[in-house]
All heavy atoms as an XYZ file, in Angstrom:
741
protein
N      56.729     40.189      5.855
C      56.795     41.053      4.672
C      56.508     40.093      3.477
O      57.128     39.027      3.307
C      58.244     41.696      4.588
C      58.365     42.467      3.321
S      59.951     43.335      3.473
C      59.858     44.472      2.145
N      55.632     40.485      2.573
C      55.261     39.686      1.517
C      56.290     39.923      0.381
O      57.041     40.973      0.277
C      53.965     40.186      0.845
N      56.467     38.964     -0.502
C      57.405     38.856     -1.570
C      56.820     39.363     -2.882
O      55.653     38.985     -3.103
C      58.009     37.428     -1.667
O      58.755     37.270     -2.793
N      57.599     39.997     -3.647
C      57.130     40.261     -4.939
C      57.721     39.403     -6.022
O      57.475     39.632     -7.245
C      57.571     41.785     -5.374
C      58.981     41.946     -5.548
O      59.778     41.113     -5.088
O      59.429     43.031     -6.094
N      58.426     38.330     -5.616
C      59.080     37.360     -6.496
C      58.073     36.556     -7.175
O      57.056     36.142     -6.700
C      60.118     36.527     -5.853
N      58.290     36.176     -8.499
C      57.488     35.323     -9.194
C      58.327     34.309     -9.897
O      59.560     34.556    -10.200
C      56.558     35.996    -10.301
O      57.480     36.668    -11.193
C      55.684     37.045     -9.675
N      57.770     33.113    -10.198
C      58.494     32.130    -10.971
C      57.565     31.405    -12.025
O      56.354     31.328    -11.749
C      58.857     30.964     -9.909
N      58.074     31.187    -13.125
C      57.315     30.529    -14.189
C      58.242     29.665    -14.876
O      59.413     29.889    -15.124
C      56.594     31.509    -15.161
C      57.550     32.300    -16.079
C      56.617     33.246    -17.025
N      57.573     34.264    -17.528
C      58.363     34.097    -18.575
N      58.298     32.924    -19.196
N      59.163     34.900    -19.022
N      57.774     28.542    -15.385
C      58.499     27.520    -16.116
C      58.105     27.529    -17.559
O      56.958     27.596    -17.932
C      58.276     26.140    -15.535
C      59.053     25.087    -16.335
C      58.760     26.129    -14.103
N      59.082     27.528    -18.431
C      58.944     27.403    -19.879
C      59.877     26.283    -20.365
O      61.056     26.572    -20.354
C      59.150     28.667    -20.654
C      58.174     29.718    -20.522
C      58.435     30.977    -21.372
O      59.382     30.950    -22.197
O      57.748     31.958    -21.184
N      59.310     25.172    -20.655
C      60.236     24.010    -21.007
C      61.089     23.578    -19.931
O      60.641     23.269    -18.791
N      62.425     23.604    -20.147
C      63.309     23.310    -19.060
C      63.938     24.408    -18.372
O      64.881     24.431    -17.579
C      64.350     22.406    -19.537
C      65.314     23.108    -20.569
O      65.085     24.283    -21.008
O      66.326     22.530    -21.021
N      63.232     25.714    -18.632
C      63.888     26.960    -17.996
C      62.939     27.541    -16.907
O      61.653     27.558    -17.114
C      63.999     27.882    -19.140
N      63.575     27.905    -15.795
C      62.872     28.605    -14.735
C      63.117     30.041    -14.799
O      64.315     30.366    -14.778
C      63.251     28.070    -13.438
C      62.691     28.792    -12.076
C      61.116     28.589    -12.138
C      63.315     28.233    -10.838
N      62.157     30.955    -15.052
C      62.267     32.277    -15.122
C      61.855     32.885    -13.853
O      60.629     32.763    -13.409
C      61.382     32.873    -16.261
C      61.794     32.306    -17.548
N      62.613     32.954    -18.380
C      61.350     31.139    -18.219
C      62.790     32.196    -19.528
N      61.997     31.172    -19.424
N      62.708     33.522    -13.179
C      62.432     34.169    -11.844
C      62.404     35.750    -12.104
O      63.057     36.246    -12.957
C      63.467     33.803    -10.769
C      63.427     32.360    -10.457
C      64.719     31.952     -9.630
C      62.334     32.062     -9.642
N      61.572     36.395    -11.271
C      61.434     37.801    -11.487
C      61.232     38.377    -10.028
O      60.718     37.762     -9.104
C      60.321     38.199    -12.325
N      61.569     39.651     -9.813
C      61.292     40.440     -8.587
C      62.587     40.334     -7.751
O      63.654     40.268     -8.316
N      62.248     40.358     -6.401
C      63.401     40.323     -5.436
C      63.545     38.930     -4.852
O      62.556     38.499     -4.340
C      63.241     41.464     -4.352
O      63.185     42.734     -5.049
C      64.273     41.438     -3.375
N      64.607     38.328     -4.867
C      64.880     37.030     -4.286
C      65.495     37.306     -2.873
O      66.745     37.403     -2.736
C      65.811     36.165     -5.037
C      65.162     35.672     -6.464
C      66.154     34.693     -7.140
C      63.733     35.073     -6.225
N      64.597     37.364     -1.861
C      65.072     37.542     -0.491
C      64.493     36.480      0.398
O      63.919     35.452     -0.066
C      64.642     38.941     -0.081
C      63.166     39.199     -0.150
O      62.399     38.260     -0.468
O      62.739     40.429      0.060
N      64.540     36.668      1.600
C      64.099     35.648      2.558
C      62.584     35.351      2.414
O      62.154     34.262      2.414
C      64.298     36.118      4.051
C      63.860     35.071      5.025
C      64.218     35.643      6.470
N      63.875     34.582      7.415
C      62.600     34.382      8.126
N      61.642     35.241      7.661
N      62.291     33.582      8.852
N      61.773     36.329      2.125
C      60.406     36.214      1.995
C      60.122     35.407      0.697
O      59.291     34.489      0.564
C      59.716     37.569      1.873
N      60.900     35.683     -0.423
C      60.669     34.945     -1.540
C      61.156     33.493     -1.534
O      60.413     32.595     -1.963
C      61.534     35.683     -2.689
N      62.225     33.330     -0.782
C      62.665     31.936     -0.608
C      61.652     31.122      0.078
O      61.432     29.893     -0.243
C      64.043     31.852      0.099
N      61.071     31.665      1.124
C      60.050     30.911      1.828
C      58.802     30.590      0.981
O      58.176     29.596      0.997
C      59.682     31.691      3.119
C      60.839     31.627      4.284
C      58.441     31.107      3.789
C      60.708     32.630      5.285
N      58.434     31.683      0.207
C      57.156     31.597     -0.600
C      57.450     30.646     -1.750
O      56.466     29.925     -2.033
C      56.810     33.036     -1.033
N      58.549     30.771     -2.382
C      58.768     29.916     -3.664
C      59.287     28.550     -3.474
O      59.014     27.693     -4.355
C      59.587     30.681     -4.615
C      59.147     32.076     -5.057
C      60.276     32.815     -5.852
C      57.991     31.886     -5.967
N      59.877     28.260     -2.288
C      60.583     27.027     -2.231
C      59.740     25.746     -2.411
O      60.004     24.852     -3.251
C      61.393     26.784     -0.904
C      62.103     25.552     -0.886
C      61.802     24.532     -0.029
C      63.060     25.026     -1.759
N      62.567     23.408     -0.248
C      63.256     23.687     -1.415
C      63.681     25.608     -2.777
C      64.280     22.889     -2.048
C      64.676     24.794     -3.481
C      64.895     23.439     -3.032
N      58.512     25.697     -1.821
C      57.657     24.484     -2.071
C      57.413     24.203     -3.519
O      57.510     23.107     -3.939
C      56.394     24.757     -1.250
C      56.789     25.865     -0.208
C      57.873     26.646     -0.850
N      57.112     25.278     -4.234
C      56.825     25.054     -5.704
C      58.040     24.728     -6.473
O      58.042     23.889     -7.294
C      56.253     26.363     -6.237
C      56.125     26.545     -7.730
C      55.880     27.930     -8.250
O      55.728     28.843     -7.484
N      55.718     27.993     -9.530
N      59.195     25.423     -6.184
C      60.410     25.173     -6.861
C      61.077     23.833     -6.702
O      61.592     23.172     -7.522
C      61.384     26.321     -6.674
C      60.891     27.665     -7.162
C      61.944     28.741     -6.887
C      60.281     27.763     -8.554
N      60.963     23.400     -5.389
C      61.571     22.111     -4.992
C      61.023     20.951     -5.852
O      61.689     20.023     -6.308
C      61.356     21.836     -3.499
N      59.625     21.160     -6.100
C      58.988     20.096     -6.922
C      59.302     20.124     -8.351
O      59.233     19.053     -9.014
C      57.404     20.200     -6.684
N      59.779     21.266     -8.830
C      60.006     21.383    -10.241
C      61.546     21.162    -10.554
O      61.917     20.909    -11.662
C      59.721     22.845    -10.742
C      58.254     23.225    -10.558
C      58.202     24.828    -10.950
C      57.369     22.555    -11.553
N      62.429     21.292     -9.612
C      63.850     21.256     -9.827
C      64.317     20.118    -10.718
O      65.198     20.236    -11.490
C      64.552     21.311     -8.529
N      63.666     18.953    -10.504
C      64.225     17.729    -11.314
C      64.097     17.807    -12.815
O      64.830     17.170    -13.519
N      63.251     18.699    -13.329
C      63.055     18.803    -14.680
C      63.698     20.039    -15.358
O      63.555     20.230    -16.542
C      61.583     18.730    -15.102
C      60.711     19.847    -14.672
C      59.263     19.631    -15.120
N      58.644     20.904    -15.480
C      57.429     21.191    -15.294
N      56.697     20.431    -14.566
N      56.938     22.357    -15.646
N      64.241     20.894    -14.526
C      64.887     22.177    -15.005
C      66.279     21.986    -15.402
O      67.096     21.117    -14.889
C      64.797     23.240    -13.897
C      63.325     23.472    -13.370
C      63.520     24.361    -12.143
C      62.597     24.147    -14.445
N      66.743     22.765    -16.366
C      68.124     22.743    -16.842
C      68.703     24.273    -16.801
O      69.797     24.419    -16.953
C      68.201     22.182    -18.236
C      67.751     20.791    -18.399
C      68.755     19.903    -17.693
N      68.278     18.487    -17.705
C      67.579     17.905    -16.713
N      67.405     18.526    -15.739
N      67.234     16.608    -16.883
N      67.767     25.179    -16.852
C      68.248     26.650    -16.954
C      67.507     27.537    -15.882
O      66.388     27.365    -15.698
C      68.055     27.106    -18.268
C      68.783     26.490    -19.427
C      68.498     27.120    -20.789
N      67.126     27.045    -21.167
C      66.339     28.097    -21.614
N      66.943     29.328    -21.698
N      65.175     27.975    -21.954
N      68.324     28.360    -15.280
C      67.744     29.354    -14.406
C      67.885     30.730    -15.058
O      69.007     31.119    -15.390
C      68.451     29.381    -13.069
C      68.225     28.361    -12.081
C      69.150     28.469    -10.877
C      66.821     28.268    -11.696
N      66.887     31.426    -15.428
C      66.913     32.678    -16.042
C      66.592     33.763    -14.915
O      65.454     33.908    -14.458
C      65.822     32.805    -17.192
C      65.913     34.122    -17.918
O      66.338     35.221    -17.324
O      65.476     34.055    -19.053
N      67.633     34.541    -14.664
C      67.558     35.559    -13.584
C      67.541     37.020    -14.104
O      67.700     38.024    -13.489
C      68.701     35.469    -12.623
C      69.057     34.101    -11.973
C      70.275     34.108    -11.227
C      67.803     33.545    -11.355
N      67.235     37.135    -15.494
C      67.408     38.422    -16.094
C      66.385     39.381    -15.588
O      66.502     40.562    -15.633
C      67.201     38.245    -17.565
C      68.408     37.814    -18.267
O      69.512     38.313    -17.964
N      68.217     36.790    -19.128
N      65.179     38.982    -15.057
C      64.151     39.792    -14.504
C      64.231     39.925    -12.963
O      63.315     40.532    -12.327
C      62.829     39.362    -14.872
N      65.315     39.343    -12.362
C      65.397     39.458    -10.936
C      66.140     40.783    -10.680
O      67.085     41.111    -11.227
C      66.254     38.296    -10.388
C      66.591     38.480     -8.886
C      65.539     36.956    -10.551
N      65.572     41.593     -9.759
C      66.061     42.965     -9.509
C      67.285     42.886     -8.506
O      68.222     43.515     -8.670
C      64.882     43.837     -8.807
C      63.769     44.044     -9.849
C      62.470     44.495     -9.206
O      62.580     44.822     -7.907
O      61.458     44.532     -9.929
N      67.076     42.058     -7.486
C      68.251     41.904     -6.614
C      68.115     40.542     -5.784
O      67.026     39.982     -5.753
C      68.412     43.109     -5.626
C      67.260     43.165     -4.615
C      67.513     44.388     -3.695
N      66.293     44.412     -2.705
C      66.190     43.712     -1.609
N      67.190     42.867     -1.264
N      65.266     43.836     -0.851
N      69.161     40.217     -5.162
C      69.158     38.919     -4.404
C      69.947     39.154     -3.105
O      70.874     39.972     -3.120
C      69.755     37.729     -5.230
C      71.199     38.061     -5.641
C      69.652     36.441     -4.633
N      69.427     38.562     -1.988
C      70.145     38.620     -0.839
C      70.618     37.172     -0.484
O      70.610     36.278     -1.307
C      69.344     39.214      0.334
C      68.153     38.238      0.835
O      67.987     37.178      0.287
O      67.479     38.746      1.650
N      71.269     36.990      0.707
C      71.816     35.785      1.074
C      70.786     34.545      1.045
O      71.078     33.385      0.587
C      72.572     35.706      2.336
O      71.734     36.108      3.406
N      69.591     34.741      1.473
C      68.650     33.704      1.447
C      68.155     33.411     -0.117
O      68.028     32.312     -0.460
C      67.274     34.137      2.150
N      68.095     34.458     -0.908
C      68.016     34.216     -2.299
C      69.019     33.364     -3.013
O      68.862     32.494     -3.815
N      70.293     33.671     -2.616
C      71.496     32.957     -3.103
C      71.301     31.520     -2.595
O      71.574     30.522     -3.443
C      72.795     33.534     -2.706
C      73.918     32.651     -3.058
C      73.023     34.807     -3.473
N      70.957     31.308     -1.339
C      70.784     29.988     -0.884
C      69.759     29.125     -1.733
O      69.945     28.029     -2.005
C      70.413     29.865      0.599
N      68.681     29.713     -2.014
C      67.588     29.230     -2.866
C      68.151     28.818     -4.207
O      67.988     27.763     -4.674
C      66.398     30.149     -3.000
C      65.367     29.786     -3.905
C      64.437     28.685     -3.369
C      64.527     31.115     -4.362
N      68.793     29.814     -4.873
C      69.415     29.553     -6.161
C      70.463     28.459     -6.084
O      70.466     27.571     -7.095
C      70.050     30.790     -6.713
C      68.987     31.884     -6.988
C      69.767     33.178     -7.424
C      68.073     31.520     -8.054
N      71.250     28.395     -5.128
C      72.338     27.372     -4.990
C      71.687     25.995     -4.806
O      72.232     25.043     -5.411
C      73.321     27.637     -3.831
N      70.731     25.836     -4.090
C      70.024     24.607     -3.888
C      69.367     24.176     -5.272
O      69.462     23.023     -5.590
C      68.948     24.613     -2.710
C      68.284     23.333     -2.554
C      69.185     22.093     -2.172
O      70.261     22.381     -1.643
O      68.762     20.999     -2.481
N      68.721     25.114     -5.818
C      68.075     24.710     -7.221
C      69.193     24.262     -8.186
O      68.983     23.281     -8.945
C      67.360     25.960     -7.742
C      66.017     26.276     -7.159
C      65.477     27.577     -7.641
C      64.988     25.173     -7.418
N      70.255     25.084     -8.217
C      71.358     24.743     -9.151
C      71.904     23.294     -8.795
O      72.190     22.616     -9.690
C      72.449     25.821     -8.933
O      73.556     25.527     -9.907
N      72.121     22.951     -7.570
C      72.634     21.646     -7.187
C      71.661     20.575     -7.601
O      72.035     19.568     -8.130
C      72.767     21.612     -5.615
N      70.360     20.775     -7.396
C      69.457     19.799     -7.917
C      69.468     19.590     -9.387
O      69.351     18.630     -9.914
C      68.046     20.111     -7.408
C      67.984     19.947     -5.918
C      66.607     20.183     -5.333
N      66.531     20.079     -3.931
C      65.504     19.699     -3.274
N      64.439     19.387     -3.837
N      65.561     19.573     -1.861
N      69.653     20.766    -10.081
C      69.691     20.801    -11.507
C      70.914     20.008    -12.038
O      70.906     19.163    -12.916
C      69.596     22.078    -12.060
C      68.257     22.833    -11.951
S      68.217     24.520    -12.240
C      69.130     24.671    -13.769
N      72.082     20.291    -11.353
C      73.330     19.572    -11.771
C      73.231     18.049    -11.447
O      73.657     17.256    -12.255
C      74.473     20.051    -10.882
C      75.152     21.361    -11.418
C      76.421     21.816    -10.707
N      76.301     21.799     -9.288
C      75.796     22.863     -8.553
N      75.449     23.900     -9.273
N      75.859     22.725     -7.328
N      72.570     17.604    -10.467
C      72.420     16.247    -10.210
C      71.587     15.579    -11.210
O      71.625     14.273    -11.388
C      71.925     15.994     -8.775
O      70.537     16.324     -8.733
N      70.791     16.221    -12.002
C      69.871     15.798    -13.087
C      70.494     16.071    -14.401
O      69.809     15.925    -15.425
C      68.537     16.399    -12.868
C      67.808     15.891    -11.595
O      67.802     14.630    -11.406
N      67.216     16.786    -10.923
N      71.711     16.467    -14.444
C      72.393     16.592    -15.772
C      72.642     17.945    -16.416
O      73.135     18.084    -17.394
N      72.212     19.018    -15.656
C      72.528     20.330    -16.158
C      72.124     21.510    -15.378
O      71.225     21.439    -14.531
N      72.827     22.578    -15.404
C      72.612     23.734    -14.733
C      73.213     24.909    -15.443
O      74.396     25.120    -15.394
C      73.056     23.694    -13.298
N      72.372     25.793    -16.084
C      72.883     26.972    -16.737
C      72.142     28.137    -16.190
O      70.906     28.072    -16.029
C      72.440     26.982    -18.276
O      73.147     25.750    -18.864
C      72.993     28.290    -18.970
N      72.959     29.114    -15.768
C      72.318     30.290    -15.057
C      72.644     31.534    -16.015
O      73.784     31.709    -16.322
C      72.937     30.459    -13.687
C      72.686     29.278    -12.824
C      72.342     31.764    -13.035
C      73.411     29.185    -11.506
N      71.576     32.316    -16.308
C      71.699     33.471    -17.097
C      71.226     34.580    -16.301
O      70.176     34.524    -15.669
C      71.001     33.328    -18.511
C      71.702     32.360    -19.346
C      69.509     33.094    -18.419
N      71.828     35.792    -16.442
C      71.451     36.964    -15.641
C      72.305     37.089    -14.360
O      72.681     36.096    -13.833
N      72.469     38.351    -14.009
C      73.256     38.606    -12.809
C      72.530     39.829    -11.970
O      72.990     40.999    -12.241
C      74.720     38.945    -13.156
N      71.634     39.553    -11.144
C      70.948     40.542    -10.488
C      71.891     41.212     -9.445
O      72.834     40.607     -9.011
C      69.776     39.892     -9.765
C      70.152     38.447     -9.730
C      71.048     38.190    -10.944
N      71.508     42.377     -9.007
C      72.264     43.135     -7.991
C      72.400     42.257     -6.809
O      71.471     41.717     -6.285
C      71.559     44.426     -7.642
C      72.170     45.159     -6.349
C      71.481     45.358     -8.786
N      73.644     42.098     -6.301
C      73.921     41.338     -5.194
C      74.434     39.930     -5.460
O      75.234     39.365     -4.635
N      74.158     39.423     -6.597
C      74.627     38.049     -6.878
C      76.118     37.905     -6.903
O      76.671     36.987     -6.267
C      74.061     37.494     -8.212
C      74.319     36.092     -8.527
C      73.779     35.130     -7.494
C      73.738     35.737     -9.889
N      76.825     38.625     -7.656
C      78.229     38.561     -7.767
C      78.945     38.717     -6.422
O      79.896     37.899     -6.056
C      78.811     39.501     -8.804
C      78.512     39.113    -10.202
O      78.116     37.953    -10.431
O      78.622     40.105    -11.163
N      78.610     39.618     -5.667
C      79.195     39.886     -4.338
C      78.984     38.687     -3.380
O      79.880     38.348     -2.676
C      78.622     41.214     -3.641
C      78.975     42.421     -4.513
C      78.042     42.680     -5.587
O      77.047     41.885     -5.977
O      78.232     43.741     -6.248
N      77.712     38.239     -3.359
C      77.364     37.078     -2.411
C      78.102     35.774     -2.953
O      78.607     35.019     -2.173
C      75.960     36.897     -2.319
C      75.276     38.045     -1.520
C      73.688     37.947     -1.646
C      75.574     37.898      0.063
N      78.172     35.591     -4.219
C      78.758     34.419     -4.811
C      80.313     34.397     -4.425
O      80.896     33.353     -4.033
C      78.683     34.352     -6.294
C      79.119     33.126     -6.918
C      78.762     33.040     -8.402
N      79.359     34.094     -9.152
C      78.814     34.588    -10.269
N      77.591     34.083    -10.722
N      79.425     35.533    -10.839
N      80.923     35.542     -4.503
C      82.305     35.770     -4.099
C      82.412     35.471     -2.621
O      83.387     34.796     -2.040
C      82.836     37.201     -4.419
N      81.588     36.176     -1.781
C      81.653     35.973     -0.331
C      81.539     34.555      0.123
O      82.260     34.162      1.116
C      80.509     36.808      0.275
N      80.665     33.810     -0.495
C      80.436     32.404     -0.150
C      81.277     31.431     -1.036
O      81.214     30.230     -0.848
C      78.861     31.982     -0.241
C      78.050     32.691      0.662
C      77.080     33.544      0.268
C      78.191     32.564      1.999
C      76.242     34.179      1.158
C      77.382     33.189      2.976
C      76.384     34.047      2.449
O      75.584     34.659      3.483
N      82.179     31.995     -1.811
C      83.067     31.169     -2.565
C      82.402     30.209     -3.499
O      82.748     28.983     -3.490
C      84.127     30.462     -1.715
C      85.061     31.551     -0.996
C      86.111     30.910     -0.223
N      86.993     31.957      0.342
C      87.553     31.822      1.585
N      87.290     30.870      2.287
N      88.297     32.812      1.997
N      81.347     30.607     -4.090
C      80.551     29.799     -4.954
C      81.080     29.873     -6.429
O      81.565     30.996     -6.802
C      79.067     30.250     -5.022
C      78.407     30.155     -3.738
C      76.983     30.867     -3.794
C      78.090     28.746     -3.259
N      81.055     28.799     -7.202
C      81.468     28.842     -8.574
C      80.310     29.566     -9.406
O      79.242     29.895     -8.789
C      81.606     27.430     -9.064
O      80.306     26.880     -9.065
N      80.597     29.951    -10.637
C      79.643     30.672    -11.402
C      78.262     29.893    -11.535
O      77.238     30.515    -11.670
C      80.293     30.702    -12.913
C      81.802     30.686    -12.490
C      81.869     29.821    -11.329
N      78.291     28.567    -11.392
C      76.947     27.797    -11.446
C      76.443     27.652    -10.041
O      75.664     26.806     -9.766
C      77.108     26.591    -12.182
C      77.951     25.428    -11.573
O      78.710     25.755    -10.633
O      77.941     24.380    -12.103
N      76.938     28.398     -8.995
C      76.483     28.374     -7.615
C      76.806     27.108     -6.899
O      76.014     26.674     -6.102
C      75.046     28.783     -7.520
C      74.735     30.081     -8.133
C      73.138     30.358     -8.083
C      75.451     31.307     -7.460
N      77.870     26.446     -7.256
C      78.350     25.136     -6.626
C      79.149     25.499     -5.450
O      80.145     26.120     -5.378
C      79.104     24.316     -7.504
C      79.356     22.877     -7.028
O      79.020     22.649     -5.891
O      79.992     22.132     -7.830
N      78.637     25.099     -4.125
C      79.323     25.255     -2.869
C      80.565     24.359     -2.927
O      81.481     24.503     -2.175
C      78.401     24.877     -1.699
C      77.477     26.011     -1.285
C      76.184     25.791     -1.573
C      77.928     27.107     -0.682
C      75.192     26.750     -1.136
C      77.053     28.080     -0.271
C      75.704     27.995     -0.640
N      80.454     23.184     -3.612
C      81.555     22.219     -3.459
C      82.620     22.304     -4.568
O      83.371     21.303     -4.680
C      80.881     20.724     -3.580
C      79.897     20.648     -2.381
O      80.237     20.900     -1.275
N      78.702     20.123     -2.676
N      82.503     23.348     -5.318
C      83.698     23.596     -6.345
C      84.987     23.684     -5.778
O      85.023     24.192     -4.665
C      83.281     24.763     -7.175
N      85.928     23.074     -6.492
C      87.398     23.262     -5.950
C      87.805     24.701     -5.987
O      87.231     25.493     -6.748
C      88.264     22.348     -6.778
O      88.423     23.001     -8.049
N      88.685     25.036     -5.144
C      89.241     26.414     -4.989
C      89.746     26.933     -6.323
O      89.959     28.081     -6.579
C      90.130     26.557     -3.894
O      91.216     25.790     -4.070
N      90.140     25.994     -7.213
C      90.755     26.455     -8.453
C      89.756     26.826     -9.551
O      90.097     27.441    -10.452
N      88.429     26.555     -9.283
C      87.444     26.919    -10.282
C      87.044     28.333    -10.058
O      87.028     28.931     -8.921
C      86.171     26.066    -10.170
C      86.383     24.687    -10.585
C      85.187     23.841    -10.600
O      84.132     24.390    -10.779
O      85.281     22.684    -10.230
N      86.645     29.084    -11.101
C      86.228     30.468    -11.010
C      84.985     30.595    -11.768
O      84.717     30.304    -12.712
C      87.239     31.383    -11.527
C      88.424     31.417    -10.702
N      88.601     32.011     -9.412
C      89.660     30.775    -10.857
C      89.781     31.799     -8.923
N      90.460     31.131     -9.742
């Protein structure tokens, strides 16, 4: 199944759009992995929905951004809050956040 997801970079922001699902994660990862080192913000305002593969993609991008000094995430597509809670991720999608963080 083809993905309708798109990605574009403006300055230090990555703007994602469409559906972030397994197909999108597979299609976008090679491009996004190369860009992650210079990004500071993830803009999800144009993302329609996200599934567990999309959350994994976002969490990895966020981790790489944090290791380079910053990670700001804006937007909350359908499915993100539920999956973040299910996987016990912090608001910046950190898997390693202490249980006291929300």
